Every structure is written in C-alpha cells, then in structure tokens.
C-alpha positions in Angstrom: 120.4 87.2 93.7 117.7 89.2 92.1 114.5 87.0 90.5 112.8 89.4 87.7 109.7 88.1 89.1 110.0 89.6 92.5 109.8 85.9 93.8 112.4 83.4 94.9 113.0 80.1 94.6 110.8 77.3 96.1 111.7 74.5 98.3 112.7 72.0 95.6 114.3 74.9 93.4 116.5 76.1 96.9 117.2 71.8 97.1 118.3 71.9 93.7 121.0 74.8 94.5 122.1 73.5 97.7 123.1 70.4 95.6 125.0 72.2 92.9 126.9 74.2 95.8 128.0 71.2 96.9 128.9 69.9 93.8 131.5 72.8 93.7 132.6 72.0 97.0 133.9 68.8 95.9 135.6 70.7 92.9 136.8 73.5 95.1 138.8 70.5 97.4 139.6 69.0 93.9 141.6 71.6 93.1 139.9 72.7 90.1 139.7 76.2 89.0 136.6 78.3 88.8 136.1 79.0 85.3 136.2 74.8 85.2 133.9 74.7 87.4 131.3 76.9 86.2 131.8 75.3 82.5 131.3 72.0 84.1 128.2 73.3 86.3 127.0 75.3 83.5 126.8 78.6 86.1 128.4 81.8 86.2 131.9 82.5 87.2 130.7 84.7 90.1 128.7 82.4 91.5 131.4 80.0 91.8 133.4 83.0 92.9 131.3 83.8 95.8 130.6 80.0 96.8 134.4 79.7 97.4 134.3 82.5 99.4 132.0 81.4 102.0 133.2 77.7 101.5 136.8 79.0 102.9 135.1 81.3 105.5 132.5 79.0 106.3 133.7 75.6 105.6 130.3 73.2 104.1 128.2 75.1 106.3 128.7 78.2 104.5 127.4 77.2 101.1 124.1 75.2 102.9 120.8 76.7 102.0 119.8 79.1 104.6 116.0 78.2 103.9 113.4 80.8 103.0 113.9 84.7 102.9 110.8 85.1 103.9 109.8 87.7 107.0 110.4 85.5 110.3 108.2 83.6 111.7 107.0 83.7 115.4 107.7 80.4 117.8 105.0 78.6 119.5 105.8 80.2 122.5 105.9 83.9 121.2 102.3 83.0 119.5 101.5 81.8 123.2 102.3 85.0 124.6 101.0 87.3 121.7 97.8 85.6 122.3 97.8 86.5 126.2 98.3 89.8 125.5 95.8 90.0 122.8 93.2 89.0 125.4 94.9 91.5 127.9 93.1 94.2 125.1 94.2 97.4 123.5 94.2 99.0 126.5 95.9 97.5 128.4 98.7 98.1 125.6 98.3 102.0 126.1 95.1 102.5 123.1 92.4 105.1 123.8 89.7 102.0 122.8 89.2 98.6 122.8 89.5 97.5 119.1 92.3 95.4 117.7 93.5 96.5 114.5 96.2 94.7 112.0 98.7 97.8 112.6 97.9 98.0 116.2 98.9 94.1 116.2 101.5 94.6 114.0 103.1 97.5 116.2 102.6 95.2 119.4 104.3 92.4 117.7 107.2 94.5 117.3 107.5 95.7 120.6 106.8 92.6 122.3 109.5 90.8 120.1 111.0 92.8 117.8 110.1 91.3 114.8 108.6 93.3 111.9 105.7 92.5 110.1 103.7 94.2 107.5 99.8 94.4 107.8 99.4 91.9 105.3 101.7 89.6 106.7 100.2 90.3 110.2 96.7 89.3 109.3 98.6 85.7 107.5 99.9 85.2 111.0 96.5 85.7 112.5 94.6 83.6 110.5 97.3 80.7 110.1 96.3 80.5 113.9 93.4 80.9 113.8 91.9 84.4 114.2 89.2 86.4 112.7 88.3 89.7 111.8 86.4 91.0 114.8 82.8 90.9 115.5 80.9 91.9 118.4 79.7 88.7 120.4 76.6 90.0 121.4 74.0 92.7 120.3 73.6 96.3 122.1 71.4 96.5 125.0 69.7 99.3 123.5 69.0 97.5 120.3 65.1 96.6 120.1 64.5 94.0 116.9 60.8 94.3 116.9 61.0 97.7 116.3 64.0 97.6 113.8 61.3 94.7 112.4 58.6 97.6 112.0 61.0 100.1 110.9 61.7 98.3 108.0 58.3 97.2 107.0 56.7 100.9 107.1 59.5 103.6 107.3 61.7 102.2 104.6 59.3 101.5 102.0 57.8 105.2 102.6 62.0 106.8 102.6 63.4 105.0 100.2 63.3 106.9 96.6 61.3 105.7 93.6 62.8 104.9 91.1 62.6 106.5 87.4 60.7 105.2 84.8 62.4 103.5 81.7 60.7 105.3 79.4 63.0 107.6 77.1 63.3 111.4 78.3 64.2 114.7 76.8 67.4 117.1 77.3 65.1 119.3 75.8 64.5 122.2 78.9 61.5 123.4 76.6 59.7 120.1 76.8 57.5 118.7 79.3 58.9 115.3 78.9 62.3 116.4 80.5 61.2 116.9 84.3 
C-alpha cells in the first residue's frame, strides 16, 4: 500500500487496520464473498482478496499487523557490542585515522550486523543511545592560552579589515568619492 504523503500508518492506525482485517476473517469463515465484505467494511475488493489469500496461506497470523515498516533496529546486545567496537577506535576497523564519522559507523554496523542504515538513521540510533558528536576531551599540548589572548587583544584588531564608511559613494570613475 502506498501513501501519498510518503509516510506510513501510526500505531493507532495500524491497530485499526488490523481490526478490520480480523473482521474480514470472521466474514471469510462465514462464507461471505469478497464484494460483500468490501462493501460492508467500506474497503476495496482488491484488499479483501489480498487479505483472504494471506489468511488462506497463514491463518490468522497472515492478517495480523507486522508492526512498523521502519528500518530494522539493533537489539540491546547488538548495541552493547557496537559500543565496544566504537571504543576500540577506527584504526582497529581498518581506517587510517582516529575519527569516527557517521558514514564509517554506518559501514561498521553493516559489517557487524548485516543491517543497513542511512547516515541519518545512524545519527538517530547513536543519539537515542546517548552518543553525541565528537569533541576533543582535552586541548592540544602545544596550545598556549596566554599567547592566544595576546593575539586576540593586540594582533587581531590590527589585522581585521576596517569597515567602509556608511556614506553613499559614486560609481563614476572621474569623481573622487568613488575611491
């Protein structure tokens, strides 16, 4: 089933659809025809046909909701393993530097669990489990905070470009105001 807005059903809507399918199953068992069921439940005949086929093949389990069609989620055990692997660092997984990027984590999840996430989905997964964007835990050893402050107070004001005057100028090349 397609949805014009690009989304799926909410949990409540999924429950309502499941209830409709179960009502259809009762009517299947009662021997009603597809067109009668479709008219009574105000749904398409094609849906009734699809539900009847699923019911014939799998019984009531065939018409029960399968849950959200969203991306597969990792189990808690898989999340714990992913965290251990992330703590080992990118070098342990074949990358040349010590930076974890979302694309690298997405690749790692695919390698470890054979589950495909988008980069955005990877970000949501990490955020949901308390991870955040990387930030150095300490400053570089070479950094001299006193020298940085001196540079900000003395050098930066001299280097910074002065603002143009707010008075209107002229676009003429022959007038002195244009310089």
